[in-house]
C-alpha positions in Angstrom: 112.0 82.0 98.6 111.5 81.1 101.9 115.1 81.5 103.1 115.3 85.1 101.8 112.2 86.2 103.4 113.6 85.1 106.7 116.6 87.1 105.7 114.4 90.0 105.0 112.5 89.8 108.2 115.9 89.8 110.1 117.0 92.9 108.4 113.8 94.7 109.1 114.4 93.6 112.6 117.9 95.1 112.4 116.3 98.2 111.0 113.9 98.7 114.0 116.5 98.4 116.6 118.9 100.9 114.8 116.1 103.2 114.2 115.4 103.1 118.3 119.0 103.6 118.7 119.3 106.5 116.2 116.1 108.4 116.8 114.9 107.7 120.1 113.7 111.1 121.1 112.6 112.4 124.4 109.5 111.1 125.9 106.7 113.4 126.3 106.7 113.1 130.0 110.1 114.8 129.8 108.7 117.8 127.8 105.8 118.3 130.4 108.4 118.6 133.0 110.2 121.2 131.2 107.2 123.0 130.5 106.3 122.7 134.6 109.8 124.0 135.3 109.3 127.0 133.1 105.9 127.8 134.8 107.5 127.5 138.2 109.9 130.1 137.2 107.3 132.3 136.0 105.3 132.1 139.1 108.3 132.9 141.1 109.0 136.1 139.0 105.3 137.1 139.4 105.2 136.7 143.2 108.2 138.8 143.4 106.8 141.5 141.6 103.3 141.7 142.8 103.9 144.3 145.4 105.7 146.5 142.9 103.7 146.0 139.9 100.3 147.5 138.9 97.5 144.9 138.1 97.8 145.8 134.5 101.3 144.8 134.2 100.6 141.6 136.0 97.9 140.9 133.3 100.6 141.5 130.6 103.0 139.2 132.5 100.2 136.2 132.1 99.8 136.6 128.2 103.1 134.7 127.2 101.8 131.9 129.6 98.5 131.8 127.9 100.2 131.8 124.3 102.5 128.8 125.7 99.3 127.0 126.5 97.8 127.2 123.2 101.0 126.3 121.4 101.2 123.0 123.7 97.4 122.3 122.7 98.3 122.4 118.9 101.2 120.5 119.5 99.1 117.7 121.3 96.4 117.6 118.6 99.3 117.2 115.7 100.2 114.2 118.1 96.8 112.8 117.4 96.8 112.6 113.7 98.9 109.6 113.1 97.6 107.1 110.9 99.0 103.8 109.9 98.9 102.8 106.1 96.7 100.3 104.3 97.7 97.5 101.8 95.8 95.4 99.0 97.1 92.8 96.7 99.0 95.2 94.9 99.2 98.5 96.4 100.5 100.3 99.9 99.3 103.6 100.9 99.9 105.8 103.8 98.3 109.3 103.3 99.5 110.5 106.7 103.2 110.4 105.3 102.0 111.0 101.8 103.5 107.8 100.5 102.1 105.3 97.9 103.3 102.3 96.2 101.7 100.2 93.3 103.6 97.0 92.2 102.9 94.4 89.4 102.8 90.6 90.0 106.5 90.1 90.2 106.1 91.7 93.9 104.5 90.4 96.9 103.8 92.1 100.0 104.2 90.3 103.3 101.3 88.5 105.1 99.9 90.2 108.3 101.6 87.2 110.1 104.9 88.4 108.8 104.1 91.8 110.0 103.2 91.0 113.5 106.5 88.9 113.7 108.4 92.1 113.1 106.1 93.9 115.3 106.2 91.8 118.5 107.6 94.6 120.7 104.8 97.0 119.8 102.0 94.2 119.6 102.8 92.8 122.9 102.5 96.4 124.5 99.0 96.9 123.3 96.2 96.4 125.5 94.2 94.6 123.0 97.0 93.0 120.8 95.5 95.1 117.6 97.4 97.5 115.7 95.2 100.6 115.1 96.4 104.3 114.8 95.5 104.9 118.4 97.2 101.8 119.6 100.4 102.2 117.6 100.7 105.8 118.7 100.4 104.7 122.3 103.0 102.0 121.7 105.5 104.2 119.9 105.2 106.6 122.9 106.8 103.6 125.2 109.7 103.9 122.8 108.8 101.3 120.1 108.8 101.1 116.4 106.3 99.9 114.3 106.7 98.1 110.7 103.9 99.4 108.4 104.7 97.5 105.2 107.0 94.9 103.9 107.1 93.9 100.1 109.6 91.4 98.4 110.6 91.0 94.7 109.7 87.4 93.4 112.9 86.1 93.7 113.4 87.3 96.8 116.8 89.5 96.3 114.9 93.0 96.8 112.6 94.0 99.3 111.3 97.2 100.8 109.7 98.0 104.1 108.2 101.2 105.8 108.9 101.7 109.5 107.3 104.1 111.7 109.2 105.7 114.9 109.3 108.6 117.5 111.7 111.3 116.7 113.1 114.1 119.0 113.0 117.8 118.9 116.5 118.1 117.9 115.9 115.7 115.1 112.7 117.4 114.0 114.9 120.8 113.8 117.4 118.6 111.6 114.9 117.7 109.2 113.6 121.2 108.7 117.2 122.3 108.2 117.3 119.5 105.7 120.4 117.9 107.4 118.7 115.0 109.5 120.6 112.1 107.4 123.9 113.8 107.8 123.3 114.6 111.5 122.1 111.1 112.2 125.3 109.4 110.8 127.5 111.9 112.5 125.9 111.4 116.0 125.0 107.6 115.7 126.7 106.0 112.7 129.6 104.2 114.5 127.1 102.9 117.0 124.6 101.6 114.2 127.3 100.0 112.4 128.4 98.2 115.6 124.7 97.2 116.2 124.3 95.8 112.9 127.7 93.6 113.2 127.2 92.6 116.8 123.6 92.0 116.7 123.0 90.6 113.4 126.2 89.2 112.0 126.7 91.8 109.3 130.2 92.5 108.4 132.1 95.2 106.7 129.2 97.7 107.3 129.6 101.3 105.7 127.0 104.0 106.6 127.1 107.3 104.4 124.6 110.1 102.8 123.7 109.7 99.3 120.7 110.7 96.7 118.0 108.6 95.4 114.6 109.6 93.6 111.6 108.9 95.7 108.0 110.1 94.9 109.7 111.6 91.6 112.0 114.0 93.3 115.7 113.7 94.1 116.2 113.4 97.8 118.9 112.7 100.5 119.1 109.2 101.7 121.2 107.0 104.0 123.2 104.3 102.4 124.1 101.1 104.4 126.5 98.7 102.5 127.7 95.4 104.3 128.0 91.6 103.9 125.3 89.1 105.4 126.0 85.3 105.2 128.6 86.0 102.9 126.4 87.9 100.5 126.8 91.7 99.3 123.9 93.8 100.8 122.8 97.3 99.9 120.4 99.5 101.9 118.9 102.8 101.1 116.7 104.7 103.7 114.3 107.7 103.0 113.2 109.7 106.1 109.9 111.4 106.1 109.2 113.5 109.1 106.1 114.7 110.4 104.5 115.6 113.7 107.1 114.3 115.8 106.9 111.0 113.8 109.6 109.6 111.6 108.9 107.2 108.5 111.7 105.5 107.2 111.1 103.7 103.8 114.2 101.2 103.3 115.4 99.5 100.0 116.9 96.3 100.5 119.1 94.6 97.8 121.1 91.6 97.9 124.1 90.5 95.4 123.3 93.5 93.1 122.1 97.0 94.1 118.8 97.8 92.5 117.9 100.0 95.4 117.5 103.1 93.6 115.2 101.4 90.9 113.0 100.1 94.1 112.6 103.7 95.7 111.7 105.0 92.3 108.5 102.8 92.2 107.0 105.2 95.4 104.5 108.2 94.6 103.0 110.7 96.5 99.5 109.4 98.1 98.1 112.8 97.0 98.9 112.2 93.2 98.2 108.4 93.2 94.5 109.4 94.4 94.1 111.6 91.4 
């Protein structure tokens, strides 16, 4: 059991690193820089037209800028809503991403120490070393990922985890189109496969898009098949996007593929509450 748990932590670390590679996104400072450049252009246009345009028309020129400020404020407020999940003996819930998982005695959630081990890069970047919504958000701003939950099946051959990261504007657009998984594979699939193989010793890595049942609905998922330490490894990942953040729910199964059965255990947090 201890050996399979260690293997799980290695796989989760690989997922986190691959997530950084595939869903890096742009820093907010870059976005602010783009807004500033736009504002400079608007100021130049206004200056050139001051001698020719009436005062009333100058006021009309300023209206789009006010709308831009309001939109930016709404986006900033959205970023402040991030919440991390909670785990009890048999239940995991993340209301922010509207997911919940209740398991029986054949499953066990990872200890706080194991979660901290996978979150070293994030925890070490926090000022007080604690993991709360605000500090995790700040760490994600620096390019980190945060493992929210890990749960193991009793024989260690199946596990699931939830990893939170920041997602770029273009990937948010892909999510709205319903093509996020396909676009990630198209743009980063080869690099992700090479990363799994070079950094974590996996072999024969194959990445493709498929479908699975999650929270009672059929949804697109990323499928990763490989070999690790001589054992067949099967992974399915479901991507949930909200307010510039991405939660990746991963089911991993060794020897036999039970990933669909595992992901089918998830429900919507709202439904779980009722």
